[in-house]
C-alpha positions in Angstrom: -28.8 29.5 -23.1 -29.9 29.6 -19.4 -27.5 27.6 -16.8 -27.4 27.7 -12.9 -24.1 27.6 -11.3 -22.7 27.7 -7.8 -20.8 31.0 -7.1 -20.4 30.2 -3.4 -21.3 28.1 -0.3 -25.0 27.9 -0.5 -25.0 30.4 -3.3 -26.3 29.8 -6.8 -26.7 32.3 -9.8 -28.7 32.0 -12.9 -26.5 32.9 -15.8 -26.8 33.0 -19.8 -24.0 31.0 -21.4 -23.1 29.9 -24.9 -25.2 26.8 -26.4 -22.7 24.3 -27.4 -21.6 24.9 -31.1 -19.0 21.7 -31.6 -19.5 18.3 -31.4 -16.8 15.5 -31.5 -17.5 12.7 -34.0 -18.5 10.5 -31.1 -20.4 13.2 -29.4 -24.0 14.1 -29.1 -25.9 17.5 -28.0 -28.7 16.7 -25.5 -31.8 19.1 -25.1 -32.2 18.5 -21.2 -35.7 17.6 -20.0 -35.4 16.7 -16.2 -32.6 17.0 -13.6 -32.9 15.2 -10.2 -31.1 17.1 -7.1 -28.8 14.4 -5.9 -27.2 14.6 -2.3 -23.7 14.6 -3.9 -24.8 18.0 -5.5 -26.2 19.3 -2.0 -22.7 18.4 -0.5 -21.2 20.8 -3.0 -24.0 23.1 -2.3 -23.5 23.1 1.5 -19.7 22.5 1.9 -18.2 23.0 -1.4 -16.6 20.0 -1.6 -16.8 16.0 -1.2 -13.7 14.8 0.1 -10.6 15.7 -2.0 -13.1 17.3 -5.1 -13.2 20.9 -3.7 -15.3 23.5 -6.3 -13.6 26.3 -8.0 -16.3 28.7 -8.5 -18.2 29.3 -10.6 -19.3 26.0 -11.2 -22.2 24.0 -12.6 -23.4 20.7 -10.6 -26.1 18.2 -11.5 -25.3 14.9 -13.3 -28.9 13.0 -12.6 -30.5 14.1 -16.2 -32.8 13.0 -19.1 -32.8 14.7 -22.5 -33.7 14.4 -26.1 -30.8 14.1 -28.8 -30.7 17.6 -30.5 -27.5 17.0 -33.0 -25.3 14.1 -33.6 -21.6 13.8 -34.1 -20.4 12.4 -37.3 -19.5 9.1 -36.2 -22.8 8.5 -34.1 -24.7 5.7 -35.6 -26.8 4.2 -32.4 -28.9 7.3 -31.8 -31.5 9.4 -33.9 -32.2 13.2 -33.4 -35.6 13.1 -31.4 -34.5 10.0 -29.2 -35.2 10.7 -25.4 -32.1 9.2 -23.6 -31.0 8.3 -20.0 -27.5 9.8 -19.4 -24.9 7.9 -17.6 -22.7 10.7 -16.0 -19.8 8.7 -16.0 -17.4 8.9 -18.5 -14.5 6.5 -18.7 -11.3 6.4 -21.1 -11.9 2.5 -22.1 -7.9 1.6 -22.0 -6.7 2.0 -18.6 -6.0 -0.8 -16.5 -9.2 -0.5 -14.6 -11.2 -0.2 -17.7 -9.7 -3.2 -19.4 -10.3 -5.0 -16.0 -14.1 -4.4 -16.1 -14.3 -1.4 -13.7 -14.9 1.5 -15.9 -16.5 3.1 -12.9 -13.2 3.5 -11.4 -11.5 4.5 -14.3 -7.9 6.0 -14.1 -9.0 9.0 -16.0 -12.7 9.2 -15.3 -14.6 12.3 -16.0 -18.1 12.5 -14.0 -20.6 15.2 -15.1 -20.9 18.1 -12.4 -17.6 16.8 -10.6 -15.4 19.7 -9.9 -12.1 19.3 -12.1 -13.9 17.1 -14.5 -17.1 18.1 -16.3 -19.4 20.9 -15.8 -22.9 19.5 -14.9 -26.4 19.4 -16.3 -28.3 22.3 -14.6 -28.8 24.1 -18.0 -30.5 23.7 -21.4 -28.1 21.6 -23.4 -25.2 19.3 -22.4 -22.6 17.6 -24.9 -21.9 13.9 -24.0 -20.3 10.8 -25.7 -22.7 9.0 -27.3 -21.8 5.8 -25.2 -23.2 7.5 -22.3 -26.6 7.7 -23.7 -29.4 5.0 -23.4 -32.3 5.4 -25.9 -35.6 4.9 -24.1 -38.3 6.2 -26.3 -40.8 3.6 -25.5 -39.8 2.7 -22.3 -40.5 5.4 -19.9 -41.2 9.0 -19.8 -38.5 11.8 -19.4 -39.2 12.3 -15.4 -38.3 8.5 -15.1 -35.4 8.7 -17.0 -33.7 11.3 -15.0 -34.4 9.1 -11.8 -32.5 6.2 -13.4 -29.2 7.4 -12.5 -29.9 7.0 -8.5 -31.8 3.9 -9.1 -28.9 2.4 -10.9 -26.8 3.2 -7.5 -29.5 1.1 -5.9 -29.1 -1.5 -8.2 -25.4 -2.0 -8.1 -25.3 -1.8 -4.3 -27.5 -4.8 -4.2 -25.6 -6.7 -6.7 -22.2 -6.1 -4.8 -24.1 -7.2 -1.7 -24.6 -10.8 -3.5 -28.2 -10.3 -4.3 -29.8 -11.1 -0.9 -32.0 -14.0 -1.2 -35.7 -13.5 -0.5 -35.5 -14.8 3.0 -32.5 -13.0 4.2 -32.5 -10.3 6.8 -31.9 -6.8 5.5 -31.8 -3.3 6.9 -31.3 -0.1 5.1 -30.3 3.1 7.2 -31.6 6.2 5.4 -34.7 6.7 3.1 -33.7 9.2 0.9 -33.5 8.5 -2.7 -30.8 6.0 -2.8 -31.9 4.3 0.3 -35.4 4.0 -1.2 -34.1 3.0 -4.6 -32.1 0.1 -2.8 -35.6 -0.8 -1.3 -37.5 -0.7 -4.6 -34.8 -3.1 -6.1 -35.0 -5.6 -3.3 -38.8 -5.6 -3.6 -38.5 -5.6 -7.3 -36.3 -9.1 -6.5 -39.1 -10.2 -4.3 -37.1 -9.7 -1.2 -39.6 -10.6 1.7 -37.6 -9.0 4.7 -36.4 -5.7 4.0 -36.6 -3.0 6.9 -35.9 0.9 7.1 -34.2 2.8 9.7 -34.9 6.4 9.3 -35.5 9.5 11.6 -37.5 11.3 9.6 -41.1 10.2 10.0 -42.6 11.2 6.5 -39.6 9.4 4.8 -40.1 6.3 7.1 -43.9 6.6 5.8 -42.9 6.5 2.4 -40.7 3.5 2.8 -43.6 1.9 4.3 -45.7 2.7 1.0 -43.0 1.2 -1.1 -43.0 -1.9 0.8 -40.4 -2.0 3.8 -41.0 -5.0 6.1 -40.6 -2.9 9.2 -39.5 0.4 10.0 -37.5 1.8 13.0 -37.2 5.3 14.0 -33.6 5.9 15.6 -34.6 8.8 17.7 -37.7 7.3 19.3 -36.5 3.9 19.6 -33.4 1.6 20.7 -32.2 0.6 17.3 -31.0 -2.7 18.3 -34.0 -3.7 20.7 -36.3 -2.5 17.9 -34.9 -3.9 14.9 -34.5 -7.5 16.5 -38.1 -7.5 17.6 -39.3 -6.3 14.1 -37.1 -8.7 12.2 -36.9 -11.5 14.3 -33.2 -11.5 14.8 -29.9 -9.6 13.6 -29.2 -8.5 10.1 -27.4 -10.6 7.1 -27.0 -7.3 5.2 -27.3 -3.7 6.1 -26.8 -1.1 3.4 -26.0 2.5 4.9 -27.6 5.2 2.5 -27.5 7.9 5.2 -23.9 8.9 5.5 -24.3 9.3 9.1 -21.7 8.0 11.9 -24.6 7.1 14.1 -26.2 4.7 11.6 -22.7 2.9 11.1 -22.2 2.4 15.1 -26.2 1.0 15.0 -25.3 -1.4 11.8 -22.5 -3.0 13.5 -24.7 -3.5 16.6 -27.6 -5.2 14.3 -25.5 -7.3 11.8 -25.0 -11.0 12.6 -21.7 -12.4 12.7 -20.6 -13.0 9.2 -23.0 -10.2 7.9 -22.3 -7.5 5.2 -22.2 -4.0 5.8 -22.7 -2.0 2.5 -21.5 1.7 2.4 -23.4 3.6 0.1 -24.0 6.9 1.5 -21.3 9.8 1.7 -20.4 11.3 4.9 -20.0 15.1 5.1 -16.4 14.7 7.1 -15.3 12.0 4.5 -14.6 9.8 7.4 -16.2 7.0 9.7 -14.9 5.5 13.0 -15.5 1.7 13.1 -15.9 -0.3 16.4 -13.0 -2.4 15.1 -13.5 -4.8 18.5 -17.0 -5.3 17.6 -16.2 -5.8 13.8 -13.4 -7.9 14.1 -15.4 -10.3 16.6 -18.3 -10.5 14.4 -16.0 -10.8 11.2 -18.0 -8.1 9.2 -17.6 -7.6 5.7 -17.5 -4.0 4.5 -18.4 -3.3 1.0 -18.1 0.2 -0.7 -20.3 1.4 -3.4 -18.8 3.5 -6.2 -21.7 4.6 -8.6 -23.1 2.2 -10.7 -20.8 0.1 -13.0 -22.7 -1.3 -15.8 -26.1 -1.3 -14.2 -28.1 1.1 -16.4 -29.2 -1.1 -18.8 -30.8 -3.5 -15.9 -32.3 -0.7 -14.1 -33.9 0.4 -17.7 -35.4 -3.0 -17.8 -37.0 -3.1 -14.3 -38.5 0.6 -14.8 -39.8 -0.5 -18.5 -41.3 -3.7 -17.0 -43.0 -1.6 -14.2 -41.8 -3.8 -11.5 -40.5 0.0 -10.0 -42.4 2.8 -9.9 -39.5 5.7 -9.5 -41.7 8.3 -9.3 -42.9 7.3 -6.0 -40.1 9.1 -4.3 -40.6 12.4 -6.1 -42.0 15.1 -3.7 -41.0 18.5 -5.6 -40.8 20.0 -9.0 -39.2 23.3 -10.1 -38.2 25.2 -13.1 -34.7 25.6 -13.9 -34.5 29.3 -12.9 -35.8 28.2 -9.5 -33.0 25.6 -9.0 -31.7 27.6 -5.8 -35.2 27.2 -4.4 -35.0 23.6 -5.0 -31.0 23.1 -3.5 -32.0 25.3 -0.6 -35.1 22.7 0.1 -33.3 20.0 -0.3 -30.4 20.8 1.7 -32.6 21.8 4.4 -35.1 18.9 4.4 -37.8 21.2 4.1 -41.4 20.8 3.2 -41.1 17.0 3.8 -38.8 16.6 0.4 -37.6 13.6 -0.6 -36.8 14.0 -4.4 -36.7 17.4 -5.9 -36.8 17.3 -10.0 -35.8 20.2 -11.9 -37.7 20.5 -15.4 -36.1 22.6 -18.2 
């Protein structure tokens, strides 16, 4: 079967690998239909690592995927051959201290799809996953929407961690990429009326407006603090950073009101931020870190199935599996007004 593997910095190769032939009793074989190109995948493509997670080449990335069940392990009862499934890429052990305390997303033995040293990714025709990681969505959405569920669940979880801001609170999002737009979609589904977007790329800012941002600010051409206060009528209660940029963190602390919340969703390329502790301390800002999605897949499925959100709004490009390198190069370079690139198999 065909697969695409990283072979070096900004290097990918189409290879022929063996189709999985063995299933454990609790596993399923999935025929991949769609794969989303994620920002974390691009970090591995550009830099060969995210923090301490370093790629050993060759390695197959990719974790946002949907597919149809092609074979079942002997103990699988909740799925049938032919089912369309959303894949939760995080595989937890279920018995460590973190799992037992309701935090499977920070499982001490966690294995994540497309993460170096853990599990090979989904840039291929077939993968094997535990049945518990698969959510059947036959009559709820199509395969493209199912693959878009994974980034949307992160948006759902980020909003949950922020305390599900009330509709009348002031909220800003930095970064109108797929995660920032996912946060915006979740807030709009919750009837949040005062969510704004800060984004330097004009076409992404325009997309945020189409989805429903209440106000929009370009940090390149405008003074962020002045523009946000004028547009929103005051300082922010909550700021989500989905950009991973130091400049966004600096601006976020400026526009948050005392007692506000800074929710960190983006991944900084250097794995570090510098915080203005004088400002953050005096304002008594709460900093919240977001780690993946922690059980939000079913809520995300309900929102998409109810048509309260349209995940396809963020998709701009489609590629065949054999053209995955072109997709990654485009996303890494922000070329051709790309927001979300999807790979179909």
